Each structure stands twice: as C-alpha cells, then as structure tokens.
VOGU-3710 file (C-alpha; in Angstrom, 3 decimals, decimal comma):
1> mgifaragwr> 20,427/-4,099/16,145  18,349/-5,785/18,838  15,315/-7,411/17,268  16,177/-5,812/13,927  18,488/-7,508/11,459  18,856/-7,902/7,729  20,368/-11,370/7,848  17,085/-13,029/8,692  15,559/-11,656/5,510  17,948/-13,140/2,966
11> qngqarcrte> 15,473/-15,629/1,564  12,691/-13,077/1,231  15,133/-10,410/0,097  16,104/-12,595/-2,819  12,447/-13,035/-3,749  11,948/-9,323/-3,298  14,712/-8,535/-5,797  13,717/-11,118/-8,403  12,007/-8,464/-10,481  15,007/-6,139/-10,419
21> nmasrarrra> 17,398/-8,910/-11,438  15,319/-10,086/-14,412  16,318/-7,039/-16,427  19,985/-7,388/-15,461  20,135/-11,027/-16,555  18,421/-10,206/-19,822  20,859/-7,394/-20,528  23,833/-9,652/-19,860  22,446/-12,228/-22,300  22,040/-9,437/-24,840
31> gfsppalrwt> 25,603/-8,224/-24,322  24,793/-5,221/-22,127  26,444/-4,554/-18,783  23,928/-4,283/-15,912  23,608/-0,769/-14,483  25,438/-0,092/-11,260  23,787/-0,206/-7,878  22,147/3,148/-7,279  21,437/4,610/-3,849  18,262/6,666/-3,743
41> gvglgggwkw> 18,278/7,880/-0,157  16,233/7,279/2,936  12,448/7,493/3,001  10,232/8,783/5,798  10,418/5,452/7,544  14,177/5,108/7,065  15,945/2,158/5,505  17,602/1,349/2,217  16,221/2,251/-1,191  17,768/0,446/-4,133
51> rvgtrptdcy> 16,905/0,706/-7,789  17,068/-1,817/-10,609  20,152/-3,719/-11,710  21,501/-4,777/-8,334  23,314/-8,017/-7,666  21,365/-10,712/-5,786  23,641/-10,474/-2,732  23,261/-6,716/-2,664  19,504/-7,095/-2,945  18,947/-9,078/0,180
61> rgirrkfmpl> 21,596/-7,207/2,162  20,260/-3,877/0,963  16,572/-4,746/0,843  14,602/-1,585/0,225  12,604/-2,025/3,391  13,786/-0,909/6,783  15,587/-3,304/9,129  13,024/-5,969/9,828  12,934/-8,392/12,739  13,934/-12,024/12,808
71> dyeilgrgvy> 10,285/-12,832/13,189  7,560/-14,316/10,998  4,882/-11,989/12,325  5,373/-9,627/9,389  5,354/-12,227/6,607  2,341/-11,748/4,365  1,379/-8,501/6,109  2,734/-6,019/3,565  5,111/-3,186/4,446  4,545/0,462/3,475
81> tpreaarlvg> 6,251/3,672/4,513  3,907/6,624/5,146  4,993/8,081/1,807  4,262/4,860/-0,087  0,879/4,465/1,595  -0,011/8,089/0,901  0,848/7,689/-2,778  -1,422/4,639/-3,105  -4,349/6,292/-1,336  -3,962/9,835/-2,672
91> ispqqvfrwt> -3,352/11,730/0,569  -0,324/13,199/2,360  2,269/11,204/4,340  1,477/13,437/7,307  -2,129/12,241/7,301  -1,013/8,609/7,262  1,323/9,275/10,166  -1,305/11,222/12,135  -4,031/8,587/11,747  -1,801/5,612/12,557
101> rgsgpyeplw> 0,664/7,121/15,050  -1,105/10,124/16,511  0,102/13,719/16,651  0,885/15,743/19,764  -1,985/15,345/22,254  -4,116/13,439/19,746  -4,202/9,660/19,878  -4,095/7,653/16,628  -7,377/6,420/15,182  -6,034/2,896/15,696
111> rayyqflndn> -2,729/1,357/16,668  -0,777/0,468/13,517  0,200/-3,187/13,314  3,986/-2,785/13,366  4,032/-0,662/16,509  4,437/-3,873/18,502  7,961/-4,073/17,063  9,355/-0,742/18,140  8,029/2,749/18,825  10,290/4,132/16,103
121> vteisfedli> 8,832/1,929/13,358  6,610/4,075/11,133  5,835/1,499/8,422  2,287/0,216/8,233  0,778/-3,095/7,152  -1,645/-3,869/4,322  -4,593/-3,864/6,729  -3,478/-0,462/7,997  -3,276/0,719/4,380  -6,882/-0,294/3,694
131> evrivaamrr> -8,042/1,380/6,904  -6,233/4,542/5,826  -8,035/4,308/2,489  -11,442/4,076/4,177  -10,705/6,960/6,541  -9,544/9,070/3,591  -12,883/8,424/1,849  -14,766/9,425/5,012  -12,760/12,623/5,379  -13,475/13,536/1,755
141> agislqsirf> -17,178/13,128/2,539  -16,857/15,731/5,289  -16,921/13,376/8,285  -14,876/14,673/11,211  -12,057/12,696/12,784  -14,019/12,693/16,031  -16,933/10,973/14,327  -14,587/8,559/12,551  -12,959/7,655/15,852  -16,381/6,996/17,371
151> aisfaqkklg> -17,477/5,014/14,292  -14,442/2,720/14,543  -15,104/2,093/18,240  -18,807/1,547/17,512  -18,015/-0,921/14,704  -15,635/-2,838/16,985  -18,434/-3,357/19,497  -21,055/-3,980/16,829  -19,036/-6,610/14,937  -17,034/-7,919/17,893
161> idrplvshsf> -13,651/-7,674/16,153  -10,576/-5,482/16,639  -10,127/-4,440/12,989  -13,698/-3,917/11,760  -12,874/-1,701/8,767  -10,972/-4,500/7,016  -13,580/-7,201/7,653  -15,992/-8,527/5,056  -18,843/-7,744/7,440  -17,982/-4,068/7,171
171> ktdgseilme> -18,136/-4,287/3,380  -21,667/-5,705/3,530  -23,027/-3,762/6,529  -20,676/-0,782/6,744  -23,075/1,894/5,493  -25,671/0,959/8,120  -22,999/0,772/10,840  -21,632/4,197/9,940  -25,109/5,736/9,867  -25,985/4,222/13,228
181> avendgelvs> -22,655/5,309/14,684  -23,189/8,924/13,644  -26,699/8,890/15,086  -25,405/7,493/18,374  -22,522/9,944/18,414  -24,982/12,824/18,464  -22,801/14,904/16,161  -24,411/16,320/13,044  -22,311/15,529/9,995  -22,246/18,202/7,327
191> lsrkqpgqkv> -23,750/16,449/4,324  -25,308/17,930/1,225  -29,099/17,940/1,025  -28,732/16,155/-2,290  -26,561/13,537/-0,585  -28,514/12,119/2,354  -26,412/10,375/4,968  -27,247/6,824/3,950  -26,245/7,477/0,326  -22,985/9,129/1,382
201> frdiifqsln> -22,050/6,128/3,484  -22,968/3,724/0,683  -20,688/5,722/-1,617  -17,872/5,579/0,928  -18,163/1,812/1,223  -18,377/1,324/-2,543  -15,465/3,608/-3,392  -13,083/2,240/-0,780  -14,052/-1,451/-0,626  -15,506/-2,421/-3,995
211> dleyenemva> -12,177/-3,533/-5,513  -11,006/-5,546/-2,503  -10,931/-9,329/-2,166  -11,463/-11,150/1,120  -10,357/-14,458/2,601  -11,490/-15,849/5,951  -13,651/-12,747/6,448  -10,669/-10,356/6,277  -9,247/-8,293/3,411  -6,685/-10,247/1,395
221> rwrpeqfsev> -5,765/-8,134/-1,639  -6,580/-4,980/-3,555  -7,191/-4,948/-7,312  -7,215/-1,263/-8,263  -10,273/-0,320/-10,261  -9,595/0,271/-13,978  -6,276/-1,586/-13,670  -7,312/-5,230/-13,640  -3,798/-6,430/-14,524  -2,402/-4,934/-11,296
231> vidparhfgd> -2,747/-6,390/-7,822  -1,639/-5,225/-4,369  -1,249/-8,403/-2,356  0,567/-8,429/1,015  1,596/-12,039/0,390  3,525/-11,068/-2,746  6,481/-8,674/-3,024  5,760/-7,251/0,439  2,533/-5,748/-0,885  4,035/-3,621/-3,650
241> pildrfgvst> 1,792/-3,195/-6,710  2,711/-5,854/-9,277  1,451/-7,244/-12,557  -0,652/-10,108/-11,217  0,081/-12,542/-14,031  3,844/-11,978/-14,109  4,731/-10,921/-10,570  6,730/-7,897/-11,726  6,736/-4,635/-9,766  4,958/-1,808/-11,576
251> rtlreefelf> 7,395/0,599/-9,934  10,310/-1,261/-11,524  8,610/-1,245/-14,928  8,054/2,491/-14,720  11,689/3,108/-13,705  12,922/0,907/-16,539  10,701/2,754/-18,996  12,104/6,073/-17,775  15,605/4,672/-18,275  15,166/3,206/-21,782
261> ddidylskiy> 11,985/4,829/-23,180  11,483/1,724/-25,310  8,461/-0,486/-24,624  9,518/-2,990/-27,291  12,869/-3,480/-25,576  11,229/-3,970/-22,173  8,781/-6,445/-23,647  11,678/-8,449/-25,040  13,863/-8,553/-21,922  10,956/-9,205/-19,522
271> eipknflnag> 9,135/-11,523/-21,922  5,890/-9,730/-21,105  3,378/-8,566/-23,742  3,387/-4,826/-24,339  -0,236/-4,375/-23,291  0,589/-5,653/-19,802  3,679/-3,454/-19,567  1,643/-0,438/-20,637  -0,980/-1,237/-17,996  1,641/-1,319/-15,245
281> ikfelnldrt> 3,258/1,915/-16,392  -0,110/3,664/-16,724  -0,980/2,570/-13,187  2,174/4,260/-11,863  1,533/7,405/-13,913  -2,018/7,526/-12,606  -0,669/7,447/-9,034  1,569/10,382/-9,898  -1,336/12,377/-11,338  -3,486/11,604/-8,312
291> ngqssi> -0,749/12,909/-6,051  0,026/15,947/-8,195  3,459/14,758/-9,307  4,950/15,380/-12,709  4,757/12,516/-15,163  7,266/11,302/-17,698
//
C-alpha cells in the first residue's frame, strides 16, 4: 500500500462510524437486529462506501473514505470525492475534477491539497471545496476561466498568500480585488448593463462567502444558509454535513428515513428532537433538488 493504509485510521474510523452505530445500538436495545453491512460500490475517487448498521470493527476497517496515509497532514482538512463536492456546490463532478486536477492540455486553477499524497488521489480538502464554490459562483456570473485564473494569481500577489480565496481578507476585500484583476487582465467580462461589474463581484462574494466562519484568518467551517442546524466542519466527521448540536451525519439521517419512513422512530432511537431531524433531512433533499436528483 505504500503510504496508504487503513490501519492508521482505526481511531478516527471509529469516530467516523459513531453516527452509524448509534442506530444499531438503539435497535438492539429495542429488540431489533441491526441491518447487515451493505456495500454500495466505489465512488469517483475510489474507496469503500458503507451504509448504516455496520459493526465498529467493520467501520474503521471499511471506512468510507479512500485509503488514507499514516500521516496527520489530513486531520482536520476534510475529505471529499469530486462527486461529493459537486453535490454540495451544485455543479458536476467533471467541473470539480477539471478545476482542481486539470484536463488535457489545461492546467488546474490551483493544485488541490491532497495531490502531495499521490497523483492518483482525486479527493479534495475543505479549503479546495470552498474554492470550488467561489469559482462556481464566478462562472455563473459569466466570468471566463481565463479571467478566474488571472484573478487567483492576482489575489495571491495582492494578499501575499497561497490560498487567497479562502482567506478572511478575500471576504472583506474580494469584490475590489476581482474588479481590479479583471481591469488588469484587459479582458472584457460579459456583464449585464443592469449588473455593473462591482455589483456582480459583491454578489459573488456575498453568495459564496456569507455563510462561512473563519479562524486565524482562514476559513474554518460552512454553515449552509437557511439550514442553521447543519454545519460542514473539516474538524468533525471528515467534513461531512452534520447536525451541529448532535454531531450526526445528515446523510445517515436521510438514509435512515428512507429505510424506516418514521420520524418518530428516528427521534426515539437517536434521542434527537424531530425538528432537528427534519432540518437534516430537508438539507439532504435540498441538495438533491439542486443537483436535479429525484427525492424521496
């Protein structure tokens, strides 16, 4: 396996599977047998995908993330496959891959964090995820990839940091930096007459950065707008969306609801009020609608 191994992730694998095991323990107490381990295939980035009801030993041996290194450089960074990142941002996995890994003769917009591990690693970090979110907002505003590439380079020089898009300085000064970058680039950006450049850039910054929290001048977590009970924090559950107060994966809640279709039952076994459970499930359904998927 080289630098990749599952054994080094036992401790974090157990924490990762705590949510999935809560339901199993509750069912056993209630006289139900826990559902069998269910294999769900390999994602774009490879690796194991397990669903709820697994045994603790299976959880950390079969952690849903790809083989990860015996290294602490990924702790607290968040781990997302291109498909997972695309679902959170509302774009295609191909766009995530193209912007962070490049495509054919085209270089990536930036070098994704986990590329230092291995050229075959396609997962991205939380900071990469936020950068993808900002680029997606710029593309929706009609800004070309060439201009975005120049803007990132310009912001690096302007702010003197390698990852300017995820800095607090970019949140406060980003609209001016983007406007100045476009002017220096010499490329006319196609913007509506009713949407002058400065307003467009302010909208981009607001839409993509307004619900972020920062620590030590860098982005720390994402609290999705209109879903205040949900947090995406790279220091918790590898950055999966969770109910902030209870630390339970919204993905797991949605899968459990699909399985039982009984919010009262889930509230009892998780010991979580129904309004919080509903918020987590609605968050997942909203992601599906945003990405054009069918809902339950």
